[in-house]
N, C-alpha and C positions, 0 to 999 in steps of 0.2 A: 381536587380541581382538575378539570379535563384539559388535555393538551390542545393548543390551538394551531399547532404546526407539526411538520415532519423535520426531524433533525438528521442530516446527512453529514458525516465527517470522515475524511480519510485518515490514515494512520500518521500522516505528517502533522495533524492538528495537535497543538500543545494544550488545548483546553481539556480539563478532566471530565470528558463526556464520552458516551458510547460511540464506538467506531462503526462504520458501515462498509459492507461489500458493495461499493458503489457501482463498479463496472458490471458486476453480475446482476445486480438488481435492475439496472437500466437495460440490460440485455433482455430481460423478461418483460419489462414495461413497454419497450418498443415505442411505437407512435400512438399508444393509447391515450387519448385526450383526457381520460378520467384521472390520470396521474399528473397532469400539468397544473402547477400552482397558480394562484392569483397574485401572490407576492413572494419574491425571493429575497431573503436577508442573507447577504454574503459577508462572511468574516474570514480574513486571511489573505494569502497571496496566491502563488501558483498552485495548481492542482495537477495530479497525475492523470486522472481519468479523462481521456478524450471524449468518451461517451457523456460524461457529466458536462464538459464544456459545450458539446453539441446540444445536449438537452436544454441547457440554460439559454443558448443562443436561439433555439427554435421557439422558446416560450416568449415570443415577442409581445404577447398581450399582458405579460406579468410585469408588475411594478418591481423594479430591482433596487434594493436599498443596500448600499455598501457601508460597512462600519469599520473605522480604524482610528488610531490615535493621531495620525498625521494629516488626514484629509486627502491622502493620495488617491488617485484614480487608477486602480489596477483592475480594469473592467473585463473580467473573464467572460461575462455575458454578452458584451458588445452592445448592450442597450440599457445601461444603468440609468436610473431616473433620479436617484438621490444619493448623496454621500453624507453620512453622519459622523462627525468628529467626536470621538470619545471612547470609553471602554465598552466593549460589547456587553459585558455583564450588566451594566447600568441600563442599557436599553431593554434587555430581556427582563430585568426586574420591573421596569415600567410597564412592559407588556403584560406581565403577570398581574400587576395591580389593576390594569385596565380590564383584563379578563374577569377578575373577581367583581369589579364594578358592574360589568355587563350582566353577570349572573345574578345580581341582586338589584332589582328595579326599585323605583321610588317607594313602593308599598312596603319594602323591607323584607319581603319573603323571597327566599332563594328560589329560582326557577329550577325545577327538576326535569331533566330530559334524559331518557335512556342513553347510556354512553355511546352505543353504536349509531344511534340516530344523531347524536350530538357531533360526532366527528367521523363521518364516513370516509372522508379523504385520508385522515390519519390512519384509520383502521385498514384501508386498502394498502397504504404504504407499509404499515407495520407487518402485514401478512407477507408481502414479498420480501422484505428485509429479513424477517425471521426465517423464511423459506431458504434463501440463499445462504444464510449463516449456518443453518442446520445441515444443508447439503455439503458445504465445504468441510464441516467437521467430520462428516461420515464418509466422504469420498476418499478412496484409497488409491493414490497414484502409483503407477509402476516406477521403477528406479529412474529417476530423472531429476532435473533441477527443482521441479515442483515438490517431489517427494523429499528432497534434501531440506528445502526451506520449511516444509511442514514439520519434519522431524526436529529440526533445529529449534523452532519455536515451541514445540512440545517439551523439549528439554529445559528451556528457559522457564517454563511454568513451574518447575520443581526446584529452581535455584533459590537458595536462601540468601545469597549475597546480592549487593547492589550491582546493577549493570546498565549499560547504555548500548544501543544498537544503531549502527549506521548502515544504510543500504545504498549501494551505488545505483545510478540511473539505469534505464532500460528494463530488462526482464526482472532484475533483482527487486526493484522497488514495486513492480506490479505484483510479484509474488508476496511481498510484504503486505500489500493491501488486502490480500486474501487471508493470510495466516497470522500475522503479528497481532498479539493481544495487548499491545502497549504502544506508546508513542515511539516513532522512529525518526531518525534524522537522515536527510538526503540533500545533496547539492542540486536541488530541483530547479532553481531559477534559470540555469543555462540549458537545461534539458540535454546535457552532454555527458561524456564519460570522464572528462578530465577532473582531476583533483579529489576523487572520492576516497582513495586510499590515503593520500596525504592529510586530508581533513580529519579522517578517523584516527590516524596515527598521532597527529598533534593533539587532538582531543584527549587521547588516552593518557598522555603525559601529565595533564593537569586535572583530569577528572577523578573523582573518588569512585572506587569500584572498578569492575571489569568493563572494557570497551570491546565490542564485537563489530566487525565490518563484514558484511555479506556483499561480495563483489563479483561481477562477471569477468571473464578472461580479458576482453579488450580493455576494460577499465583498469584491471590490475596491471597488465603488461605496459600500458601507456604510462602508468604512474608508479612504477616499481621503485623509483628512486626515493619514495617515501621511507624506505628502509634505511636510508642514509642518516636518518634522525638518530643521533647517538644516545638520546634519552629514553628510547623505547625499552620496555621491560615486559614482564610476564602478564601485565594487565591488558595487553593488546592481543586479541585473537582474531583470525581471519578465516572466513569460509569462502573459498574460491570456487566459483561455479565455472568449470571449464568444459565447454562443448565445441571448442575449435572454431569460434567465430561468434558473430552477432546473430544468434538464433531468432531473435525477435523479428528479423526481417523475413523469416520463413512463415510468419503469421500474416503478413500483409498481402492482401489480394493483388494480383497482377505481377508481382515480382517473380513468381514461380516460372514465368515464361521468359525471363531475362537471362541470357547467358552470362551477364556480368554480375548477377546477384551474389554468388558465393565469394568470388575473388575480390570484386571491387566494392560491393555494398556490405556484405556480411564480414569481410575481412578474414576469410578462412585461413587457418594456420594449424600447425601441429606442435606447438610449443607447450611445455609444461613448466611448473614453477620450482621444481626440486633444486636446480642449480642456483636460482636466485636466492632461495632460502638458505642454502649452504653457505654462500659467499657473504650473507648478511647475518649469520648466526641466528636464524629463525628456525624454530622447531618445525619439522615437516611431517605431514601424514598424507598418504594418498589413498583414495577410495574409488573403486571402479565398479562396485556392485552394491546392492542394498545392505548386505551384511557388513561389508567394510565401511560403508557410510555410517551406519548406526554405531558401530564400535568407535570409529574415528570421531564422531560427533560427541559421544559421551566423554571421550578422552579430552577433546578440545574444551569442553565447558567445565570439566572437573579437575584436571591435572594441575598440580602446583608446580610452577616453574618460574625462573627469573628472567626468561627471555620470551619474546613474542612467539606465537605458535600459529601455524597455518594448516588447515585441512583443505586439500585440493580434491574436489569431487569431479571426476572425469565422466562425462555423459556423452550421449550421442545427440547431435543437434536435431535430427529428424524425430527422434523419440521425444525429446523435450517439446517440440512443436506439436506433435500428435497428442501428447498427454494433456496439454492445455486445451486443444481442440476437443478432445474427448470429454474433458471436464465441462466445457461449455455446452456441448451437444447433449450430454446426459442431463445437465441441469435444465435445459429447455424442454427436452422430451418429458421429464418427470413433471415439470410445471404444467405443460399442456395436458398431460394425462390426468393430473389431479384437478384440472380446471375444465375438463370435458371438451378440450379442443383437439383438433386433428393437426 
């Protein structure tokens, strides 16, 4: 049976479905009208990708159907047309039945249409989603937060124990949406840094298996009292991405000309976590280059210990920002080259 739609899902999605590199795909799609849907079926709550929000909001001609169990109107598109109360899986099953009926007319003989002619919209999207996925797998970032998250997720692929992964807001969750191959948890509703470490810490106490928290420096230092939880143990592991401030603000156009950016917007600092870990009986590892990061990461995910463990990865904010920019620029250049565009 042919597909009748395109499935896009961020790593925060709890459904057992394939994830998508949403931001990267939409970077390549741009304003091409051939990628704009006639109908959008939206399941879930907040999304990370600002590009996805913008894409849905610009698709003003599309019928937007929201599905949830409570009938709540959490309209990311800003122009929802319908709200369906119920389980999403029930609607999708109904759509599948309807599609089968459309393919078998009253004569009883199934209509045969070559697959690419049957779903050109789907094939167009499949190509771009496959392209960005393959590019992300093959791209080798220099030592940076991006390299750390990629290597961390690669280590988890080989782990035989059960684990859960929490990502903090800002750059951490955006990197998760590129590299995580599993569902991740994030305090996304408030779009802020508060509570990320505390949430993961409390979760680790009651959850089966290992709990990892990938967190940026501002989120970590803001919420360091999470270590006051006396029930914490060796099931809790932290990857601290410390580049001396909120480096995501170095990616926003216009702020580079502001004298207030580093001190007042990015929260620039020179603080590290060793002392916090020592006073709270948390195992501490520091990494300031690729070799130290890789050794520390393997230790973090494999070592047996009865107390929490933290790997602090110290990077340069400018390098972190340029690595992301290079990733996007090379992605666009390769896509344009393969599609015959200048």
